[in-house]
N, C-alpha and C positions, 0 to 999 in steps of 0.2 A: 470919746469916740461914741457915736450914736449906734445903738444896736438896731438890727433889722435890715431889711433890704433897702439899698440905696436907690436913688433915682436912675442911675445908669449902671451898666455892667462894669464900666471903667472904674467908677467910684467904689463899687463892691469889691473889685479886685484890689484896689488900693487898701481898703480896710483889711482884707485877708492877708495881704503882704505885711501890713503893719502888725497885725495880731499874731501872725505865725512866725515872723522873723525869717522867712525864706524869700528867695528872689521872685520877681514877677514872672520870669520865664518858667520857674518851677511851678508856680501857681497855675500858669496857663496850661502846662503839661498835665497837671493833676485834673483840672477842670475838663480837659479834652480826653481824659481816660487813659493817658499815656503812663508808662512806667517811670516812677521816681523812687528815690531812696526811702526805705521804711520810716526813718526818723522824720523826713520831710512830710511824708504822707500823714503821719500821726499829728505833726504840728499843724498842718492845714486843717485836718478834721477837727482838731480842738478849737482852732480859730473860727471855723464855721459854727460850732456849737456856741461859742462865746458871743458871736455876732448875731446869733439866731437866724443864720442863713441856712435854709435846708439844702442838703446835698443834691436834691432834685431840681434846684433852681436852674433854669436854662442859661448857664454861663459858659457852655462848652465852646462857644465861638468868641471868647473874650478877646482873643487877638484878632482884630478885624483889619486886614491889610487891603488897602485900596491900590490897585494897579492903574495908574493914570496913563492912558495911551492916546496916541494920535489916531483919528479915524482911518488913516491909511497905513497903520503900523504893520498890517498883515501882508503888505507888498514885499516885505523883507523876511526871508525865512529865519534869519538870525533872531529876530524879535520873537518869533513863535517858539524858538528853542529857549530863549530867556524865560518866556512864560511857562514852558514846561518845567524848567528848573524852579521857578517860583512856586508852582503848584506842588511839586514833589516835596520841596523842603517845608512848605507850609503844612502839608499833610503830616510830616514827621513831628512838627512842633505843636500841632493841634490848632493851627490858625485857619481862619476863614478868609478866602480871597474873593474879591469882586472887582469888576472892571468899571472904570469911569472915564467918560470922554471930556467932561467939562469940570475943572477944579473949582470953579465959582459956584457950582450947584451942589457941592457935597462938602459939608463941614463935619462929617462923622468919620469914624475909623481911628484906629490906634496909630497908624502910620501909613505912608504912601511911598510907592515905588513909581518913579517917573520914567516912562519908556517910549522912545521913538518920537519925542517932540523936537521941534526946531529950537534954535538958540533963544529967540524972543519968547516962545511959549514956555520954555524952561525957566527963564528969568522971571516971567510973570507968575508962574505957579510957585516957584521957590519963595517969592515975596509973600504970596498968600499964605503958604504953609508956615513960614517964619512968623508972620503976624498971628497965626492961630496957635503957635508954639507946638506944632505937631511935627514929629520926626519924619524925615523923608530921605530917600536914596535915589540918586541919578544912575541910570544904566549906560554903560559904555561912554562915559565922559570923564576925561582927566582934567580936573579944574583945580587951580592953585588956591582958591578961597579956603582958608582953614575952617570955616564954619560949615562947609558943604561935605556931605558924605556921598561916596560913589563906589560902584563896582565896575571895573572896566578893563579892557585890554589896552596896552600901550600902542595906540594906533600910529603915533608919530614914529616910534622905533620900528614898528612893523613895516611901515612904508619905506623907511630907510633901509631895512634889511632887503626888501624887494629890489630897491634901486641899486644897492650895493651888489646884489647878485647879478643884476643885468650888466652892471659895469664890469664885474669879474668875467662875464661871458664875452667881453669885447665890445659891448654897446657903448656908444658915447652920445647919441642924440635920442634921448628918451622923451617921448610924448606923454602928456598927462591930461586927462579929462577929469575935472574935479569941480565940486561945488565949494564955494568960498564963504557962505554965510553961516554954515553950521560948524560946530566945534570939531567934529570928526573930520570933515573935509579940510579944514584949516590945519589940523594936526597932520593929515596925510601929505598935504602940500609942504608943510614944514619938514617932514621926514625926507621927502623927495629932494628938497633944497639942501638939507644936511648932507645927504650922500654926494650930491654934485660938488658942493663946496669942499668936502673932505677929499674928493678926487681932483680938486683944483680945476673943475670944469665950470663954465658960466651957466647960469640959469637963463636959457633962451626963452623970452616971452612968446616967441612964435610957436613954441612947442607946448605951451600951457594953455588949455582951452577951458573956459568957464562954462560948466554944464548948464548954468542958469541963463546963458546967453546964446549958446550954440548947441545943437543936437549932436549926438555922437557920429552919425553918418556924415554930416557936414564937416565936423571936425576932422574925421578921418580923411575925407577927400581933400580938404584944405591942406592938411599936413603933407599929402602926397605931391602937391603942386609946388612945395617949397624947393628952392634951389638945392638945399641940403635936407632931404626928407628924413624923418625919424628912422632909426634902425631898431627901435623898441617902443612898445606901449606899456605904460603902467596904469592899470585901470582901478577905479574906485571899488569895484566889486567884480565877482566872477561873471555875472550875467553880461556886463559891459565888455569884459575881456573876450568872452565867447563870440559876441557880436563882431568885435574887431577882427578876430580870427576868421570869421565867415567872410567879412568884407575883403580881408587880405587875400584869402584863397581865391575868391571870386575874381580879384584883380590880377591873379596870376603870380602872387608873391608866395615864396616858400617860407614856412614857419618851422624852425626859427632862423634858418639861414639868411633870409632877406629881412625878416621882421620877427623879433622876439616879443612875446606877449605874456604879461603876468596880471593876475587878478588878486582879489582879497576875499576872505571868508571861507574858502574851501568848501563850496557847496558840493552835494553828492555827484552832480554831473561833471564836476571839474576833472575827476579822474577817469571819466568815460568818453569824453569828447575826443576827437582826433584832429590834431595831436592833443594829448592830455595836457591839462593846464596847470602851470606853476601858480601857486597861491599861498596865502597865509591862513593857517588853520587857527580859528578863534573859538574857544570853548564857551559858547553862549549859554548853554544849559547850566554849566557850573557858575557862570556869572550871575544867573538868576538865583541860584541857591545861595551864593555869597550875599546877594542883596537882602535876602530874607534874614540871614544871620546878622547882618549889620543892623537891620531895622529892629530885630528882637533885642539886640544889645543896647540900642539907643532907647528903646522902651524900658528895658530892664534897669538901665543905669543912666538916669537923666543927666547926671553930672558930666557924662562923657559928651563932649561937644560934637565930635564927628568921627567917622571911621572911613578909611579908604583902602580898597583892596584891588590890586592889579592881578589879573589872571594871566597865565603864561600863554603866549601865542607861539606858533611854530611855522617856520618856512618849509613848505612842501614843494620840492623841486621836481618838475615833470618835463615832458618833452618840449613844451612850447617855448622854453628858454635855453635849452641845453645846446648851445653852439659848440662848446668845448666839452667833449666827452672825457671821461675819467682818464683814458689812456692817451689823451692828447695833451694833458696838463704836465 
């Protein structure tokens, strides 16, 4: 083992880990000035002396986490909440966080969190990071690949729960406006189909609108002209659901008596609009914290191939879907 300061902070950390016998995450916490067990602190201090690395060497940002985001990620409040969780947990473990828009321009960092990219972008970036042998975590993606790590809600099951609820309220023709090229959109569509199939109802293609081909207003107006129009809308997000409610009320429809409406993500305004909006609550902040934990574990234990964490979602029933009140059941 060569004594003295290595060329990079990552190499220096590796030497400290080897000389002290403690984990990488413990070394990271020590270098960030965080509290660790006295025995570990003494072992690291001894390793620094052995390696002739001064304790004043600027290694406090040894955990360098890159959050790779789409330039339009801030259009969705959930991603901002994910970032809040990433920053909070990173602060607790002594990591530095920086944003990056183009994975091809950045070959540094201990690990990467991929946030808000589309399917093609995620596949491209995953291939780049695999080739660089750098750990990475995908946010809000449930993927079967055993080599990929992710922190996500179960969006397929969440969509099924929403559709199940609408069916329980007596709805049978549920319209869906969904994107089909992204993983989340396809999972939501699959959950919608799961609920209908379990209820032995057909999936009517006339009620499924591809948001990449038709706008929401046009989809709503088209659905109203059907011989058998929808009695419910299941929307990809709360913003879309609120727009559907506005269009329905403007058209003279009663919510939920004539048209039940449900959204997803449970944004703050969902509980304040009239009628209040049924939605799925997803803990995006906790998802971001979980992503940091996964990344630290992958950095700390390179033999671990991948980690996957599902966060719990919750159906929040409000006025926009309650056709059957409790005393009517």
